[in-house]
C-alpha positions as CSV (number, residue, x, y, z in Angstrom):
1,M,31.7,-3.1,82.4
2,D,31.7,-1.2,85.6
3,W,30.3,-3.0,88.6
4,L,29.2,-1.5,91.8
5,D,27.1,-3.2,94.6
6,F,27.1,-3.6,98.3
7,A,29.6,-6.4,98.9
8,L,28.0,-9.8,99.6
9,V,30.6,-12.1,101.0
10,Y,30.2,-15.9,101.1
11,D,31.5,-17.9,104.0
12,P,32.1,-21.5,102.9
13,E,32.3,-22.7,106.6
14,T,28.8,-21.6,107.4
15,R,27.6,-21.8,103.8
16,R,26.0,-18.4,104.1
17,A,26.5,-15.0,102.5
18,D,26.1,-11.6,104.1
19,M,26.8,-8.0,103.5
20,E,30.2,-6.8,104.6
21,L,30.8,-3.8,106.8
22,G,34.1,-1.9,106.7
23,E,36.1,-0.8,109.8
24,D,34.3,2.6,109.6
25,G,30.9,0.9,109.8
26,D,29.9,1.6,106.2
27,F,29.0,-1.0,103.8
28,V,31.9,-2.3,101.7
29,L,31.4,-1.8,98.0
30,D,32.0,-4.6,95.4
31,E,33.3,-3.5,92.0
32,T,33.2,-7.1,90.6
33,P,30.3,-9.2,89.4
34,A,30.7,-11.5,92.4
35,T,27.8,-10.1,94.4
36,P,25.2,-10.4,91.6
37,M,26.6,-13.9,90.8
38,L,26.0,-15.0,94.4
39,I,22.4,-13.6,94.3
40,S,21.7,-15.3,91.0
41,F,22.7,-18.6,92.3
42,G,21.8,-18.3,96.0
43,A,18.3,-16.8,95.8
44,D,15.3,-19.0,95.0
45,R,13.5,-17.7,91.9
46,R,9.7,-18.1,92.1
47,A,8.5,-21.3,90.4
48,R,6.4,-20.8,87.3
49,D,2.8,-22.1,87.4
50,D,3.8,-25.0,85.1
51,D,6.8,-26.1,87.2
52,E,6.4,-29.3,89.1
53,L,7.2,-28.7,92.7
54,P,9.4,-31.2,94.5
55,G,7.7,-33.6,96.9
56,G,7.6,-32.4,100.5
57,T,6.8,-28.8,99.7
58,P,3.7,-27.1,100.9
59,E,0.5,-27.5,98.8
60,P,1.0,-25.7,95.4
61,S,-1.9,-23.4,96.3
62,E,0.0,-22.0,99.3
63,F,1.9,-18.7,98.5
64,R,5.2,-20.0,100.0
65,A,5.2,-23.2,98.0
66,R,6.5,-21.4,94.8
67,R,9.1,-19.5,96.8
68,G,10.7,-16.4,95.3
69,W,12.1,-13.2,96.6
70,P,9.6,-10.5,97.6
71,G,12.1,-7.8,96.3
72,D,11.2,-8.9,92.7
73,A,8.2,-6.7,93.0
74,L,10.6,-3.7,93.4
75,D,12.6,-4.3,90.2
76,I,11.4,-1.7,87.7
77,A,12.7,-3.9,84.9
78,G,10.5,-6.8,86.1
79,R,13.5,-9.2,86.2
80,P,13.1,-11.9,88.9
81,A,16.2,-12.7,90.9
82,G,17.7,-16.1,91.7
83,S,17.4,-19.5,90.1
84,R,14.9,-22.3,90.0
85,L,17.6,-24.9,90.8
86,W,15.8,-25.5,94.1
87,L,13.2,-27.5,92.0
88,L,15.8,-30.2,91.4
89,R,15.6,-31.3,95.0
90,R,13.8,-34.5,94.1
91,A,15.1,-34.9,90.5
92,K,16.6,-38.1,89.2
93,D,20.2,-38.4,88.0
94,G,20.3,-38.2,84.2
95,E,20.7,-36.1,81.2
96,L,17.3,-34.4,81.5
97,T,18.1,-33.2,85.0
98,R,21.4,-31.9,83.8
99,L,19.8,-30.1,80.9
100,M,17.1,-28.5,83.2
101,A,19.9,-27.3,85.6
102,E,21.8,-25.8,82.6
103,E,18.7,-24.0,81.4
104,W,17.7,-22.7,84.8
105,T,21.3,-21.5,85.3
106,K,21.2,-19.7,82.0
107,E,17.9,-18.2,83.1
108,A,19.4,-17.0,86.4
109,F,22.3,-15.4,84.6
110,A,20.4,-13.9,81.7
111,W,21.1,-10.4,83.2
112,V,24.8,-10.8,82.2
113,A,24.1,-10.5,78.5
114,E,21.8,-7.5,79.2
115,E,24.6,-5.8,81.3
116,T,27.7,-6.8,79.3
117,A,26.4,-7.7,75.8
118,A,28.0,-11.1,76.2
119,P,26.4,-14.1,77.9
120,A,27.8,-15.8,81.0
121,D,30.0,-18.9,80.3
122,I,28.1,-21.7,81.9
123,T,29.1,-25.4,82.4
124,V,26.9,-28.0,84.1
125,E,28.0,-31.6,84.6
126,W,27.5,-34.5,87.0
127,V,30.4,-34.5,89.4
128,R,29.2,-37.6,91.3
129,T,25.9,-39.4,92.0
130,S,23.1,-36.9,92.7
131,V,25.4,-33.9,92.6
132,L,25.7,-31.4,89.7
133,G,28.7,-29.1,89.4
134,L,28.0,-25.7,88.0
135,R,30.7,-23.3,86.7
136,V,29.8,-19.8,85.8
137,V,32.2,-17.2,84.4
138,V,31.2,-13.5,84.2
139,D,33.6,-10.8,83.1
140,G,36.6,-13.0,84.0
141,R,35.2,-13.8,87.5
142,E,34.6,-17.6,88.0
143,A,32.1,-19.1,90.5
144,A,31.6,-22.8,91.1
145,F,28.6,-24.3,92.8
146,A,27.4,-27.8,93.6
147,V,23.7,-28.6,93.5
148,R,22.2,-31.8,95.0
149,A,19.6,-33.5,93.0
150,A,17.5,-36.5,94.1
């Protein structure tokens, strides 16, 4: 599989990702699946109408309550970006929460099977109280994330 995106580089110190500029001022290109992997995990996918929103979010009738990336409207294939893992903010520790995280991670990385004809390798497990560890492998590139629940 050939990959080509503007490079999105994650800075663990600031816990932010940004596009990278080269010395010549042009965008750096990424020929790995790292950039789409960061977007799949880091962007908030719009909650479905039947999703229970975590407490403390705006009223469900408000547009911003269900989050989502406005750029989804520009995707000609109609594929929303990101994951619904943000909905776990008030979830309880337990197998149901782990299974939801696993399903939402599979949903976020469904594009991998479309692009490569092989699904992403996904592992989700409790690493400590209220923290899920997610490991995703795409085309030999591994990314590990931690998600706080509860």
